[in-house]
C-alpha positions as CSV (number, residue, x, y, z in Angstrom):
1,M,78.7,26.3,47.6
2,A,78.3,22.6,46.2
3,V,77.3,24.3,42.7
4,L,79.8,26.4,42.5
5,Y,82.1,23.8,43.2
6,T,80.5,21.4,40.6
7,T,80.9,24.1,37.8
8,R,84.5,25.1,38.3
9,A,84.6,20.9,38.3
10,G,83.2,21.2,34.9
11,E,85.5,24.0,33.7
12,S,88.6,22.3,34.5
13,Q,87.6,19.1,33.1
14,A,87.0,20.7,29.8
15,R,90.0,22.5,30.1
16,R,92.1,19.2,30.3
17,R,89.9,17.9,27.3
18,R,90.7,20.6,25.4
19,S,94.6,20.6,26.3
20,V,94.5,16.6,25.4
21,A,92.9,17.0,21.9
22,G,95.2,20.0,21.1
23,L,98.1,18.1,22.0
24,H,96.8,15.1,20.1
25,D,95.8,17.5,17.1
26,F,99.5,19.1,17.6
27,L,101.3,15.9,17.4
28,F,99.6,13.3,15.5
29,V,97.6,15.1,13.0
30,R,99.4,18.4,12.0
31,H,103.2,16.8,12.4
32,P,102.8,13.2,12.3
33,L,105.7,12.5,10.5
34,A,107.8,14.6,13.1
35,S,106.5,12.6,16.1
36,V,106.9,9.1,14.4
37,C,110.7,9.6,13.5
38,T,111.3,11.4,17.1
39,A,109.9,8.1,18.7
40,L,111.8,5.4,16.3
41,A,114.8,7.6,17.3
42,A,114.0,7.5,21.0
43,Y,113.5,3.8,21.1
44,A,116.9,3.0,19.3
45,L,118.7,5.3,21.3
46,V,117.3,3.3,24.5
47,V,118.1,-0.2,23.1
48,L,121.9,0.9,21.9
49,G,122.3,2.9,24.5
50,C,120.5,1.2,27.7
51,G,120.3,-2.3,26.6
52,E,123.2,-3.9,28.3
53,E,121.8,-2.8,31.4
54,L,118.4,-3.6,30.5
55,E,119.0,-6.7,28.8
56,V,115.5,-8.6,28.3
57,S,113.3,-5.6,29.4
58,A,114.8,-3.9,26.4
59,N,112.4,-5.2,24.2
60,Y,109.6,-3.6,26.0
61,F,110.4,0.2,24.7
62,V,109.4,-1.0,21.1
63,L,105.9,-0.3,22.1
64,L,106.7,3.8,22.0
65,P,107.2,3.7,17.9
66,I,104.2,1.2,17.6
67,I,101.7,3.5,20.3
68,V,102.9,6.6,17.7
69,C,102.8,5.2,14.6
70,A,99.1,3.8,15.7
71,L,98.1,7.4,16.9
72,A,99.5,9.3,13.7
73,G,98.4,6.5,11.1
74,G,95.7,4.8,13.0
75,M,94.5,1.1,11.9
76,P,97.3,0.7,8.7
77,G,100.0,2.4,10.8
78,G,99.2,0.4,13.8
79,L,99.7,-2.8,12.2
80,A,102.7,-2.0,10.0
81,A,104.7,-0.8,13.4
82,G,103.2,-4.1,15.3
83,A,104.6,-6.3,12.7
84,L,108.0,-4.6,12.3
85,G,108.5,-4.5,16.2
86,L,110.0,-8.0,16.4
87,P,112.1,-7.1,13.6
88,A,113.2,-4.0,14.7
89,N,114.1,-5.3,18.5
90,L,116.2,-8.7,16.5
91,L,118.3,-6.1,14.4
92,L,119.1,-3.8,17.2
93,F,120.0,-6.7,19.6
94,A,122.2,-7.7,17.0
95,L,123.7,-4.5,16.5
96,L,124.4,-4.5,20.0
97,G,126.0,-7.8,20.1
98,R,123.7,-9.5,22.2
99,P,121.0,-11.4,20.1
100,E,120.2,-13.1,23.3
101,F,118.1,-10.2,24.7
102,S,115.7,-11.3,21.7
103,P,112.0,-12.5,22.7
104,A,112.3,-16.5,24.3
105,S,108.6,-17.0,22.4
106,K,108.8,-14.9,18.9
107,P,105.6,-15.7,17.6
108,I,104.0,-14.5,20.7
109,A,106.2,-11.3,20.7
110,E,104.8,-10.7,16.8
111,A,101.0,-11.8,17.9
112,F,101.7,-9.1,21.1
113,G,103.0,-6.5,18.3
114,L,100.1,-6.9,16.1
115,V,97.2,-6.9,19.1
116,V,98.6,-3.9,20.4
117,G,99.5,-1.9,16.7
118,A,95.9,-3.0,15.6
119,S,93.6,-1.9,18.8
120,L,95.5,1.3,19.7
121,G,94.9,2.4,15.5
122,Y,91.6,1.2,16.0
123,L,90.6,3.7,19.0
124,S,92.7,6.6,17.2
125,D,90.6,5.8,14.2
126,Y,87.5,5.9,16.0
127,Y,88.8,9.1,18.2
128,R,89.0,10.9,14.7
129,E,85.7,10.0,13.6
130,L,84.1,11.5,16.6
131,V,86.3,14.9,16.5
132,G,85.2,15.1,12.6
133,E,81.3,14.4,14.1
134,I,82.0,17.4,16.5
135,E,83.5,19.4,14.1
136,K,80.7,19.2,11.9
137,R,77.9,19.3,14.5
138,G,79.8,22.7,15.4
139,R,79.7,23.8,11.8
140,T,75.7,22.7,11.8
141,E,75.2,24.8,15.2
142,E,76.7,27.6,13.7
143,T,75.0,27.6,10.3
144,L,71.8,27.1,12.4
145,R,72.4,30.3,14.8
146,K,73.3,32.4,12.0
147,T,69.7,31.3,10.1
148,L,68.0,32.2,13.4
149,R,70.2,35.1,13.4
150,E,69.0,36.3,10.0
151,K,65.0,34.7,10.7
152,E,65.0,37.1,13.6
153,L,66.1,40.2,11.9
154,L,63.4,39.2,9.2
155,L,60.9,38.8,11.6
156,Q,61.9,42.0,13.1
157,E,61.7,43.8,9.8
158,L,58.2,42.2,9.2
159,N,56.9,43.0,12.5
160,H,58.0,46.9,11.5
161,R,56.4,46.7,8.4
162,V,53.1,45.4,9.7
163,K,53.2,48.2,12.1
164,N,54.0,50.8,10.0
165,N,51.1,49.6,7.7
166,L,48.4,49.5,10.5
167,N,49.7,53.0,11.5
168,V,49.2,53.9,7.8
169,I,45.5,52.0,7.5
170,K,44.5,53.8,11.0
171,S,46.1,57.3,9.6
172,L,44.4,57.1,6.1
173,V,41.1,56.3,8.0
174,Q,41.5,59.4,10.9
175,L,42.3,61.5,7.5
176,Q,39.3,60.7,6.0
177,R,37.1,60.9,9.0
178,S,37.5,64.6,9.5
179,R,36.9,65.7,6.3
180,S,32.9,63.9,6.6
181,P,30.5,65.8,8.2
182,D,28.6,62.8,7.7
183,P,28.1,61.5,11.5
184,A,27.4,57.9,10.7
185,F,30.3,57.8,8.6
186,V,32.4,59.4,11.4
187,A,31.0,56.5,13.9
188,A,31.6,53.6,11.6
189,A,35.7,55.1,11.1
190,D,35.8,55.1,14.8
191,E,34.7,51.7,15.1
192,L,37.0,50.9,11.9
193,V,40.1,52.4,13.5
194,N,39.6,50.9,17.4
195,R,39.5,47.3,15.2
196,V,42.9,48.4,13.8
197,L,44.1,49.1,17.0
198,A,42.9,45.8,18.4
199,I,44.8,44.1,15.8
200,S,48.0,46.2,16.6
201,L,47.9,45.7,20.0
202,V,47.7,42.2,19.7
203,H,50.4,42.3,17.1
204,D,52.7,44.4,19.8
205,K,51.7,41.2,22.4
206,L,53.0,38.7,20.3
207,Y,56.1,40.1,19.1
208,E,57.3,41.0,22.7
209,G,56.3,37.4,24.1
210,G,56.8,34.9,20.8
211,S,54.0,32.9,19.5
212,R,51.9,33.2,22.6
213,I,50.4,35.7,25.3
214,E,51.5,34.6,28.5
215,D,49.4,37.1,30.3
216,P,46.3,38.8,28.2
217,S,45.2,40.9,30.9
218,E,47.4,43.9,29.9
219,Y,45.9,43.3,26.4
220,L,42.6,43.2,27.3
221,R,42.8,46.3,28.9
222,S,44.7,48.4,26.8
223,I,42.0,47.2,24.2
224,A,39.0,48.3,26.7
225,A,40.5,51.5,27.2
226,N,40.9,52.6,24.3
227,V,36.9,51.7,23.3
228,A,35.9,53.5,26.5
229,S,38.0,56.5,25.5
230,A,36.3,56.6,22.2
231,F,32.9,56.6,23.8
232,A,34.1,58.8,26.5
233,A,32.6,56.0,29.2
234,P,34.0,55.1,32.8
235,P,36.8,52.7,32.7
236,V,36.2,49.0,32.2
237,S,36.5,46.6,34.8
238,V,38.9,43.6,33.1
239,E,39.3,40.2,35.3
240,V,41.6,37.9,33.5
241,D,42.0,34.1,35.2
242,L,43.7,31.7,32.8
243,G,45.0,29.4,35.7
244,G,48.5,29.1,33.7
245,S,47.2,28.6,30.1
246,L,48.2,30.4,27.0
247,L,46.6,31.7,24.5
248,P,47.5,30.7,20.8
249,P,48.3,34.0,18.6
250,D,45.0,32.9,16.2
251,D,43.0,32.6,19.4
252,A,44.4,36.1,20.5
253,V,43.6,37.8,17.3
254,S,40.7,37.1,17.1
255,L,39.4,37.2,20.9
256,G,41.2,41.1,20.7
257,L,38.9,41.7,17.6
258,F,35.9,40.3,19.8
259,V,36.6,42.1,22.8
260,N,36.7,45.2,20.9
261,E,33.5,44.6,19.0
262,A,31.8,43.5,22.0
263,L,32.5,46.5,24.3
264,T,31.5,48.8,21.3
265,N,28.5,47.0,21.0
266,A,27.2,47.2,24.7
267,L,28.2,51.0,24.7
268,K,26.5,51.9,21.8
269,H,23.3,49.8,22.6
270,G,23.7,49.6,26.0
271,G,24.8,53.0,27.5
272,S,28.0,53.7,29.6
273,A,26.0,55.2,32.4
274,G,26.3,51.7,34.5
275,G,29.7,50.7,33.0
276,L,31.1,47.6,31.8
277,A,32.5,44.6,33.1
278,L,34.5,42.2,31.0
279,R,36.1,38.7,32.3
280,L,37.9,36.0,31.0
281,R,38.5,32.6,32.5
282,A,39.7,29.1,32.0
283,E,37.7,26.3,32.6
284,P,37.9,22.3,31.6
285,G,38.2,22.0,28.4
286,E,37.3,25.5,27.4
287,F,38.0,29.6,27.6
288,R,34.8,31.5,28.6
289,L,34.7,35.3,28.3
290,S,31.8,37.4,29.3
291,V,31.0,41.2,28.7
292,R,28.2,42.4,31.4
293,D,26.5,45.5,30.7
294,E,25.4,47.3,34.2
295,G,23.3,49.8,32.3
296,P,19.8,49.7,31.0
297,G,21.1,47.6,28.1
298,P,19.4,45.7,25.3
299,A,17.0,42.4,25.5
300,P,17.7,39.7,23.2
301,G,16.2,40.3,20.1
302,N,16.6,44.2,19.9
303,Q,18.9,46.0,17.5
304,G,22.0,45.2,19.7
305,G,21.2,42.0,18.8
306,E,20.7,42.6,15.1
307,G,23.4,44.8,13.7
308,L,26.8,44.7,12.4
309,G,28.7,44.1,15.7
310,M,26.7,41.6,16.8
311,R,27.4,39.9,12.9
312,I,31.0,40.4,13.4
313,I,31.0,38.9,16.4
314,G,29.2,36.0,15.4
315,A,32.0,35.4,12.8
316,L,34.8,35.8,15.1
317,A,33.2,33.3,17.8
318,G,33.1,31.2,14.4
319,Q,36.9,31.5,13.9
320,L,37.4,30.6,17.4
321,G,35.4,27.3,17.2
322,G,33.1,28.6,19.5
323,S,29.5,29.8,20.5
324,V,28.3,33.3,21.8
325,S,25.0,33.8,23.3
326,L,23.3,37.2,25.0
327,A,21.3,37.3,27.6
328,P,19.3,39.9,30.0
329,A,21.9,40.2,33.5
330,S,20.8,38.6,36.2
331,P,20.5,40.1,39.0
332,G,20.5,43.6,37.8
333,P,19.9,45.6,34.5
334,G,21.3,45.1,31.6
335,S,23.0,41.8,29.6
336,V,25.5,39.6,29.4
337,L,27.3,38.8,26.1
338,E,29.2,35.2,26.5
339,L,31.5,33.6,24.4
340,R,33.1,29.9,24.6
341,W,35.4,28.4,22.9
342,P,37.3,25.2,23.3
343,R,41.0,25.4,24.6
344,A,43.7,23.7,22.0
345,A,45.5,21.1,23.8
346,A,49.1,23.1,23.5
347,S,47.4,25.7,25.2
348,G,47.8,24.1,28.8
C-alpha cells in the first residue's frame, strides 16, 4: 500500500510539473509579447481604476509587468522592466492627478525594481537552460534507443546467419559422410559434426542469455546427450555447481568444445559400459571440470592420451589459460580427465 501511494504521489507530482512547464512554455516562450502587453494593460487598469482607493499601495502592482517581462525576456527583460517600473508609476500617478502616491524614497524603489527584475530574469534564463538540457538529453536518449534497436536487429541478423552457416557446415559434412565407405572417415565426420553442434549450442545459449551463460548445466547436458547418442552410450551424469559464478562467452565456447572432445575421447578409448560422469564446479580462484570414465578406461600414456582428441583437449585448455591432467580413477576402474582454469574477476 505504501509503495502504491508513493507511486501515485510521484505520478501526481510529475503531472503538476508538466502542467507548469506547459503553461510557462505557452505564455513566455510561444507568446511572450502578448503576455507582456496583457500584464502592462492589467497593471495600468488597476492603478488608474483603483488608485484612489489603494493610494500608495498601488505602487506594488508594478511588480506584475516586471515579473512577466523577466519570465519572457530573461535577464535583459527583467532589468529593463525593473528600470522602467518607477517611471511608469510616476506617469500613471500624474495621469491620475495624485503624484503624492509615489514612493517616498525613489532611489530605493528604483533599486528594488532592478533587483527584482534582475533576479527573476536570471532564474528565467537558468530555467530555460535546464529545459534545453533536458530536451537535448531526451533527443540523445532517443538517438541511443534507436541505435540500440538497430544494433539488436543487426545482432539478430548476425546470429541468424551464424546459425545458418553452422547448419550448412553440418549438412555438408553429413552429406559427405553418407557418400564415403571409409569407416575412419565416417567416424571423423561424426566427431566433426559433434564439434559443430557444440559450437551451435553455445551460440544459442549466448544469444538467449546475453554475453554470459548464467547456468551452463543445460548447455553441458545437451552436449553430453549428443555425444552419448552418437556412440549409443548410456546417458552421461552431469553435475554443475558454480555458486552463482558466470561463464564469460569465450570460456563457454572453449569449455563446450573441451567437453565434447573429452566425452568423445573417453567413449572412444574407455568404452561406454561403465557410463560417464561430468562435473563442473567453482572453487576459490578457479573453475574445475572433471570427466570420469567408470569403464575399463585408459591408463596414462596409452592411445587415449596420445591421439588427436587429447591434442585438441590440450589446445582448448591452453585457450582457457588452464591445465589438464589425465589420471586413473580412484577408487574404481577407468580414468579421470580434469581441467582447471582461472576465474576471471568479472565472473563472480
